SETORLUM-82060 format. One record per residue: residue in one letter; x negated, y, z of N, C-alpha, C in turn; residue number from 1. Coordinates in Angstrom, 1 decimal, always signed. Layout:
+---------+--------+--------+--------+--------+--------+--------+--------+--------+--------+-----+
! residuo !    npx !    npy !    npz !   capx !   capy !   capz !    cpx !    cpy !    cpz ! num !
+---------+--------+--------+--------+--------+--------+--------+--------+--------+--------+-----+
!       a !      X !      Y !      Z !      X !      Y !      Z !      X !      Y !      Z ! NUM !
...
+---------+--------+--------+--------+--------+--------+--------+--------+--------+--------+-----+
This chain:
+---------+--------+--------+--------+--------+--------+--------+--------+--------+--------+-----+
! residuo !    npx !    npy !    npz !   capx !   capy !   capz !    cpx !    cpy !    cpz ! num !
+---------+--------+--------+--------+--------+--------+--------+--------+--------+--------+-----+
!       m ! -240.5 ! -146.2 !  +42.4 ! -240.6 ! -146.2 !  +43.9 ! -239.4 ! -145.4 !  +44.4 !   1 !
!       i ! -238.9 ! -145.9 !  +45.5 ! -237.8 ! -145.3 !  +46.2 ! -238.2 ! -144.2 !  +47.2 !   2 !
!       t ! -237.5 ! -143.1 !  +47.1 ! -237.8 ! -142.0 !  +48.1 ! -237.0 ! -142.2 !  +49.3 !   3 !
!       e ! -237.3 ! -141.5 !  +50.4 ! -236.5 ! -141.5 !  +51.6 ! -235.1 ! -141.0 !  +51.4 !   4 !
!       e ! -235.0 ! -140.0 !  +50.5 ! -233.6 ! -139.5 !  +50.2 ! -232.8 ! -140.6 !  +49.5 !   5 !
!       e ! -233.4 ! -141.3 !  +48.6 ! -232.6 ! -142.3 !  +47.9 ! -232.3 ! -143.5 !  +48.8 !   6 !
!       l ! -233.2 ! -143.7 !  +49.8 ! -232.9 ! -144.8 !  +50.8 ! -231.7 ! -144.4 !  +51.6 !   7 !
!       v ! -231.7 ! -143.2 !  +52.1 ! -230.5 ! -142.7 !  +52.9 ! -229.2 ! -142.8 !  +52.1 !   8 !
!       e ! -229.3 ! -142.3 !  +50.8 ! -228.1 ! -142.4 !  +50.0 ! -227.6 ! -143.8 !  +49.8 !   9 !
!       r ! -228.6 ! -144.7 !  +49.6 ! -228.2 ! -146.1 !  +49.4 ! -227.5 ! -146.7 !  +50.6 !  10 !
!       h ! -228.0 ! -146.4 !  +51.8 ! -227.4 ! -146.8 !  +53.0 ! -226.0 ! -146.3 !  +53.2 !  11 !
!       i ! -225.8 ! -145.0 !  +52.9 ! -224.5 ! -144.4 !  +53.0 ! -223.5 ! -145.0 !  +52.0 !  12 !
!       r ! -224.0 ! -145.2 !  +50.8 ! -223.1 ! -145.9 !  +49.8 ! -222.7 ! -147.3 !  +50.3 !  13 !
!       e ! -223.7 ! -148.0 !  +50.9 ! -223.4 ! -149.4 !  +51.4 ! -222.4 ! -149.3 !  +52.5 !  14 !
!       y ! -222.5 ! -148.3 !  +53.4 ! -221.5 ! -148.2 !  +54.5 ! -220.2 ! -147.8 !  +54.0 !  15 !
!       e ! -220.1 ! -147.0 !  +53.0 ! -218.8 ! -146.6 !  +52.4 ! -218.2 ! -147.8 !  +51.7 !  16 !
!       s ! -219.0 ! -148.6 !  +51.1 ! -218.4 ! -149.9 !  +50.5 ! -217.9 ! -150.8 !  +51.5 !  17 !
!       r ! -218.6 ! -150.9 !  +52.6 ! -218.1 ! -151.7 !  +53.7 ! -216.8 ! -151.2 !  +54.3 !  18 !
!       m ! -216.7 ! -149.9 !  +54.4 ! -215.5 ! -149.2 !  +54.9 ! -214.3 ! -149.5 !  +54.0 !  19 !
!       q ! -214.6 ! -149.4 !  +52.7 ! -213.5 ! -149.7 !  +51.7 ! -213.0 ! -151.2 !  +51.8 !  20 !
!       h ! -213.9 ! -152.1 !  +52.1 ! -213.6 ! -153.5 !  +52.2 ! -212.7 ! -153.7 !  +53.5 !  21 !
!       i ! -213.1 ! -153.0 !  +54.6 ! -212.3 ! -153.0 !  +55.8 ! -210.9 ! -152.5 !  +55.6 !  22 !
!       d ! -210.8 ! -151.4 !  +54.9 ! -209.5 ! -150.8 !  +54.6 ! -208.7 ! -151.8 !  +53.8 !  23 !
!       e ! -209.2 ! -152.4 !  +52.8 ! -208.5 ! -153.4 !  +52.0 ! -208.0 ! -154.6 !  +52.9 !  24 !
!       m ! -208.9 ! -155.0 !  +53.7 ! -208.5 ! -156.2 !  +54.6 ! -207.4 ! -155.8 !  +55.6 !  25 !
!       i ! -207.5 ! -154.6 !  +56.1 ! -206.5 ! -154.1 !  +57.1 ! -205.2 ! -153.9 !  +56.4 !  26 !
!       a ! -205.2 ! -153.4 !  +55.2 ! -203.9 ! -153.3 !  +54.4 ! -203.3 ! -154.7 !  +54.1 !  27 !
!       r ! -204.1 ! -155.6 !  +53.7 ! -203.6 ! -157.0 !  +53.5 ! -203.1 ! -157.6 !  +54.8 !  28 !
!       a ! -203.8 ! -157.4 !  +55.9 ! -203.3 ! -158.0 !  +57.2 ! -202.0 ! -157.3 !  +57.6 !  29 !
!       g ! -201.9 ! -156.0 !  +57.3 ! -200.6 ! -155.3 !  +57.7 ! -199.4 ! -155.8 !  +56.9 !  30 !
!       q ! -199.7 ! -156.2 !  +55.7 ! -198.6 ! -156.8 !  +54.8 ! -198.2 ! -158.2 !  +55.3 !  31 !
!       a ! -199.2 ! -158.9 !  +55.8 ! -199.0 ! -160.3 !  +56.1 ! -198.4 ! -160.6 !  +57.5 !  32 !
!       i ! -198.3 ! -159.5 !  +58.3 ! -197.8 ! -159.7 !  +59.7 ! -196.3 ! -160.0 !  +59.7 !  33 !
!       p ! -195.9 ! -161.1 !  +60.2 ! -194.5 ! -161.4 !  +60.3 ! -193.8 ! -160.4 !  +61.2 !  34 !
!       a ! -192.6 ! -160.0 !  +60.9 ! -191.8 ! -159.1 !  +61.7 ! -191.7 ! -159.6 !  +63.1 !  35 !
!       g ! -191.9 ! -158.8 !  +64.1 ! -191.7 ! -159.1 !  +65.5 ! -192.9 ! -159.8 !  +66.1 !  36 !
!       n ! -194.0 ! -160.0 !  +65.4 ! -195.2 ! -160.6 !  +66.0 ! -196.0 ! -159.5 !  +66.7 !  37 !
!       e ! -195.7 ! -159.2 !  +67.9 ! -196.3 ! -158.1 !  +68.7 ! -197.8 ! -158.3 !  +68.9 !  38 !
!       e ! -198.1 ! -159.5 !  +69.2 ! -199.5 ! -159.8 !  +69.5 ! -200.4 ! -159.5 !  +68.3 !  39 !
!       v ! -200.0 ! -159.9 !  +67.1 ! -200.8 ! -159.7 !  +65.9 ! -200.8 ! -158.2 !  +65.6 !  40 !
!       a ! -199.7 ! -157.5 !  +65.8 ! -199.5 ! -156.1 !  +65.5 ! -200.5 ! -155.3 !  +66.4 !  41 !
!       k ! -200.6 ! -155.8 !  +67.7 ! -201.4 ! -155.1 !  +68.7 ! -202.9 ! -155.3 !  +68.2 !  42 !
!       e ! -203.3 ! -156.5 !  +67.8 ! -204.6 ! -156.7 !  +67.4 ! -205.0 ! -155.8 !  +66.2 !  43 !
!       l ! -204.0 ! -155.7 !  +65.2 ! -204.3 ! -154.9 !  +64.1 ! -204.4 ! -153.4 !  +64.4 !  44 !
!       e ! -203.6 ! -153.0 !  +65.4 ! -203.8 ! -151.6 !  +65.9 ! -205.1 ! -151.3 !  +66.5 !  45 !
!       e ! -205.6 ! -152.3 !  +67.3 ! -207.0 ! -152.2 !  +67.9 ! -208.0 ! -152.1 !  +66.8 !  46 !
!       l ! -207.9 ! -152.9 !  +65.7 ! -208.8 ! -152.9 !  +64.6 ! -208.8 ! -151.6 !  +63.9 !  47 !
!       n ! -207.6 ! -151.0 !  +63.8 ! -207.5 ! -149.7 !  +63.1 ! -208.2 ! -148.6 !  +64.0 !  48 !
!       q ! -208.2 ! -148.8 !  +65.3 ! -208.9 ! -147.8 !  +66.1 ! -210.4 ! -148.0 !  +66.0 !  49 !
!       e ! -210.8 ! -149.2 !  +65.9 ! -212.3 ! -149.5 !  +65.7 ! -212.7 ! -149.0 !  +64.3 !  50 !
!       r ! -211.9 ! -149.1 !  +63.4 ! -212.2 ! -148.6 !  +62.0 ! -212.3 ! -147.1 !  +62.1 !  51 !
!       a ! -211.4 ! -146.4 !  +62.8 ! -211.5 ! -145.0 !  +63.0 ! -212.9 ! -144.5 !  +63.6 !  52 !
!       k ! -213.3 ! -145.3 !  +64.6 ! -214.6 ! -145.0 !  +65.2 ! -215.7 ! -145.2 !  +64.2 !  53 !
!       l ! -215.7 ! -146.2 !  +63.4 ! -216.7 ! -146.4 !  +62.4 ! -216.7 ! -145.3 !  +61.4 !  54 !
!       q ! -215.5 ! -144.8 !  +61.0 ! -215.4 ! -143.7 !  +60.0 ! -216.0 ! -142.4 !  +60.7 !  55 !
!       a ! -215.8 ! -142.2 !  +61.9 ! -216.3 ! -141.0 !  +62.6 ! -217.8 ! -141.1 !  +62.6 !  56 !
!       r ! -218.4 ! -142.3 !  +62.9 ! -219.8 ! -142.5 !  +62.9 ! -220.4 ! -142.2 !  +61.5 !  57 !
!       l ! -219.8 ! -142.8 !  +60.5 ! -220.2 ! -142.5 !  +59.1 ! -220.2 ! -141.0 !  +58.8 !  58 !
!       d ! -219.2 ! -140.3 !  +59.2 ! -219.1 ! -138.9 !  +59.0 ! -220.2 ! -138.2 !  +59.7 !  59 !
!       e ! -220.6 ! -138.6 !  +60.9 ! -221.7 ! -138.0 !  +61.6 ! -223.0 ! -138.3 !  +60.9 !  60 !
!       l ! -223.2 ! -139.5 !  +60.4 ! -224.4 ! -139.8 !  +59.6 ! -224.6 ! -139.0 !  +58.4 !  61 !
!       r ! -223.5 ! -138.7 !  +57.7 ! -223.5 ! -137.9 !  +56.5 ! -224.0 ! -136.5 !  +56.8 !  62 !
!       k ! -223.8 ! -136.0 !  +58.0 ! -224.1 ! -134.6 !  +58.3 ! -225.6 ! -134.4 !  +58.7 !  63 !
!       l ! -226.3 ! -135.5 !  +59.0 ! -227.6 ! -135.5 !  +59.5 ! -228.6 ! -135.2 !  +58.4 !  64 !
!       s ! -229.7 ! -134.6 !  +58.8 ! -230.8 ! -134.4 !  +57.8 ! -231.4 ! -135.8 !  +57.5 !  65 !
!       e ! -232.2 ! -135.9 !  +56.5 ! -232.9 ! -137.2 !  +56.2 ! -233.6 ! -137.7 !  +57.3 !  66 !
!       e ! -234.4 ! -136.9 !  +58.0 ! -235.3 ! -137.3 !  +59.1 ! -234.4 ! -137.8 !  +60.2 !  67 !
!       q ! -233.4 ! -137.0 !  +60.6 ! -232.5 ! -137.4 !  +61.7 ! -231.8 ! -138.7 !  +61.3 !  68 !
!       w ! -231.3 ! -138.8 !  +60.1 ! -230.6 ! -140.0 !  +59.7 ! -231.5 ! -141.3 !  +59.8 !  69 !
!       l ! -232.7 ! -141.1 !  +59.3 ! -233.6 ! -142.2 !  +59.4 ! -233.9 ! -142.7 !  +60.8 !  70 !
!       k ! -233.9 ! -141.7 !  +61.8 ! -234.1 ! -142.1 !  +63.2 ! -232.9 ! -142.7 !  +63.8 !  71 !
!       e ! -231.7 ! -142.3 !  +63.4 ! -230.5 ! -142.8 !  +64.0 ! -229.7 ! -143.8 !  +63.1 !  72 !
!       g ! -230.2 ! -144.1 !  +62.0 ! -229.5 ! -144.9 !  +61.0 ! -229.4 ! -146.4 !  +61.4 !  73 !
!       g ! -230.1 ! -146.8 !  +62.4 ! -230.0 ! -148.2 !  +62.8 ! -231.3 ! -149.0 !  +62.5 !  74 !
!       p ! -231.3 ! -150.2 !  +63.0 ! -232.5 ! -151.0 !  +62.8 ! -232.9 ! -151.4 !  +61.4 !  75 !
!       m ! -231.9 ! -151.5 !  +60.5 ! -232.3 ! -151.8 !  +59.1 ! -233.1 ! -150.7 !  +58.5 !  76 !
!       v ! -232.9 ! -149.5 !  +58.9 ! -233.6 ! -148.4 !  +58.4 ! -235.1 ! -148.6 !  +58.6 !  77 !
!       v ! -235.5 ! -149.1 !  +59.8 ! -236.9 ! -149.4 !  +60.1 ! -237.4 ! -150.4 !  +59.1 !  78 !
!       w ! -236.7 ! -151.4 !  +58.8 ! -237.2 ! -152.4 !  +57.9 ! -237.4 ! -151.7 !  +56.5 !  79 !
!       d ! -236.5 ! -150.9 !  +56.1 ! -236.6 ! -150.2 !  +54.8 ! -237.7 ! -149.3 !  +54.8 !  80 !
!       l ! -238.0 ! -148.6 !  +55.9 ! -239.1 ! -147.7 !  +55.9 ! -240.4 ! -148.4 !  +55.8 !  81 !
!       v ! -240.5 ! -149.5 !  +56.5 ! -241.7 ! -150.4 !  +56.4 ! -241.9 ! -150.8 !  +55.0 !  82 !
!       a ! -240.9 ! -151.3 !  +54.3 ! -241.0 ! -151.7 !  +52.9 ! -241.4 ! -150.5 !  +52.0 !  83 !
!       l ! -240.8 ! -149.4 !  +52.3 ! -241.1 ! -148.2 !  +51.5 ! -242.6 ! -147.8 !  +51.6 !  84 !
!       r ! -243.1 ! -147.9 !  +52.9 ! -244.5 ! -147.6 !  +53.1 ! -245.4 ! -148.6 !  +52.4 !  85 !
!       l ! -245.0 ! -149.9 !  +52.4 ! -245.8 ! -150.9 !  +51.7 ! -245.8 ! -150.7 !  +50.2 !  86 !
!       e ! -244.7 ! -150.2 !  +49.7 ! -244.6 ! -149.9 !  +48.3 ! -245.6 ! -148.8 !  +47.9 !  87 !
!       k ! -245.6 ! -147.8 !  +48.8 ! -246.6 ! -146.7 !  +48.5 ! -248.0 ! -147.2 !  +48.6 !  88 !
!       l ! -248.3 ! -148.1 !  +49.5 ! -249.6 ! -148.7 !  +49.6 ! -250.0 ! -149.4 !  +48.3 !  89 !
!       l ! -249.1 ! -150.1 !  +47.8 ! -249.4 ! -150.9 !  +46.6 ! -249.4 ! -150.0 !  +45.3 !  90 !
+---------+--------+--------+--------+--------+--------+--------+--------+--------+--------+-----+
């Protein structure tokens, strides 16, 4: 049976994995930009800014207590909590 703590850790690992994937894609896109293509460079810079916002949010989530994290972790947390409660019932 999964505990709430394990559930929180699982979500944080999932978010970290997604951040790593974003980092890899940004790096590949940066290498693929033709010199002088300002439009694409601008789009990549905007994506880097969005990535920074995601990282800041992930850092905030890491600092929360389990209970706070479960409340603020997003809609998928609600699904996981329902499943966790059903597991306990069974």
